[in-house]
C-alpha positions as a Markdown table, in Angstrom:
| # | Residue | x | y | z |
|---|---|---|---|---|
| 1 | Met | 0.0 | 0.0 | 0.0 |
| 2 | Ser | 1.3 | 3.4 | -0.9 |
| 3 | Arg | 2.0 | 6.2 | 1.6 |
| 4 | Arg | -1.1 | 8.1 | 0.8 |
| 5 | Cys | -4.1 | 9.1 | 3.0 |
| 6 | Gln | -7.3 | 7.2 | 1.8 |
| 7 | Ile | -9.6 | 10.2 | 2.6 |
| 8 | Thr | -7.6 | 13.4 | 1.7 |
| 9 | Gly | -5.1 | 11.9 | -0.8 |
| 10 | Ile | -2.2 | 13.5 | 0.9 |
| 11 | Gly | 1.1 | 11.9 | -0.1 |
| 12 | Pro | 4.8 | 12.5 | 0.1 |
| 13 | Val | 6.3 | 15.7 | -1.3 |
| 14 | Ala | 9.9 | 16.4 | -2.3 |
| 15 | Gly | 12.2 | 19.2 | -1.0 |
| 16 | Asn | 15.7 | 20.0 | 0.0 |
| 17 | Ser | 17.6 | 19.1 | 3.2 |
| 18 | Val | 19.7 | 22.2 | 3.9 |
| 19 | Ser | 22.9 | 21.8 | 6.0 |
| 20 | His | 24.5 | 24.5 | 8.2 |
| 21 | Ala | 26.9 | 25.2 | 5.4 |
| 22 | His | 23.8 | 25.6 | 3.1 |
| 23 | Asn | 24.6 | 22.5 | 1.1 |
| 24 | Arg | 21.4 | 21.1 | -0.4 |
| 25 | Ser | 20.4 | 17.5 | -1.0 |
| 26 | Lys | 17.0 | 16.1 | -2.1 |
| 27 | Arg | 14.8 | 14.5 | 0.5 |
| 28 | Arg | 11.2 | 13.5 | 0.9 |
| 29 | Phe | 8.7 | 14.8 | 3.4 |
| 30 | Leu | 6.4 | 11.9 | 4.4 |
| 31 | Pro | 2.8 | 12.5 | 5.6 |
| 32 | Asn | 1.8 | 11.7 | 9.2 |
| 33 | Leu | -0.1 | 8.5 | 8.4 |
| 34 | Gln | -1.8 | 6.4 | 11.1 |
| 35 | Lys | -3.7 | 3.1 | 10.7 |
| 36 | Lys | -7.0 | 3.7 | 12.3 |
| 37 | Arg | -10.1 | 1.5 | 12.9 |
| 38 | Val | -13.2 | 3.6 | 12.5 |
| 39 | Trp | -16.8 | 2.7 | 13.3 |
| 40 | Val | -19.0 | 3.7 | 10.3 |
| 41 | Gln | -22.5 | 4.1 | 11.5 |
| 42 | Glu | -24.0 | 4.1 | 8.0 |
| 43 | Leu | -22.4 | 0.8 | 7.2 |
| 44 | Asn | -22.9 | -0.6 | 10.7 |
| 45 | Arg | -19.3 | -2.0 | 10.9 |
| 46 | Phe | -15.7 | -1.1 | 11.6 |
| 47 | Val | -13.4 | -0.1 | 8.8 |
| 48 | Thr | -9.6 | 0.0 | 8.9 |
| 49 | Leu | -8.2 | 3.0 | 7.0 |
| 50 | Lys | -4.7 | 4.6 | 6.6 |
| 51 | Leu | -5.4 | 8.2 | 7.5 |
| 52 | Ser | -3.4 | 11.4 | 7.9 |
| 53 | Ala | -3.7 | 13.2 | 11.2 |
| 54 | Lys | -5.7 | 15.9 | 9.5 |
| 55 | Ala | -8.2 | 13.4 | 8.2 |
| 56 | Ile | -8.6 | 11.9 | 11.7 |
| 57 | Lys | -9.4 | 15.3 | 13.1 |
| 58 | Ser | -11.9 | 16.1 | 10.3 |
| 59 | Ile | -13.7 | 12.7 | 10.9 |
| 60 | Ala | -13.8 | 13.4 | 14.6 |
| 61 | Lys | -15.4 | 16.8 | 13.9 |
| 62 | Asn | -17.7 | 16.1 | 11.0 |
| 63 | Gly | -18.6 | 12.4 | 11.4 |
| 64 | Thr | -18.1 | 9.3 | 9.2 |
| 65 | Ala | -20.7 | 10.2 | 6.5 |
| 66 | Asp | -18.0 | 11.2 | 4.0 |
| 67 | Val | -16.1 | 7.9 | 4.7 |
| 68 | Ala | -19.2 | 5.9 | 4.0 |
| 69 | Lys | -19.9 | 7.8 | 0.8 |
| 70 | Leu | -16.4 | 7.1 | -0.5 |
| 71 | Ile | -16.7 | 3.4 | 0.4 |
| 72 | Arg | -20.0 | 3.2 | -1.4 |
| 73 | Asp | -18.6 | 4.9 | -4.5 |
| 74 | Lys | -15.8 | 2.4 | -4.4 |
| 75 | Lys | -13.1 | 5.1 | -4.1 |
| 76 | Ile | -11.7 | 3.3 | -1.0 |
| 77 | Lys | -10.9 | -0.3 | -0.9 |
| 78 | Val | -11.8 | -1.8 | 2.4 |
| 79 | His | -10.6 | -5.2 | 3.7 |
């Protein structure tokens, strides 16, 4: 599975690592992904998702309706 949030689509981005002498080398900034088991009321079951911290906060604030919608539209593969 790729390093990508299943809800927001956030993935790794590229940038530079800058030393004290200002030497630059390429590096990757990885997203803060967590494997989370979420109860989806609309589907009446638990779903395991790989979510970014921002997606976890938005699910806690807004509910799981958008998660159920994405699962029903087959945009998220659930085991």
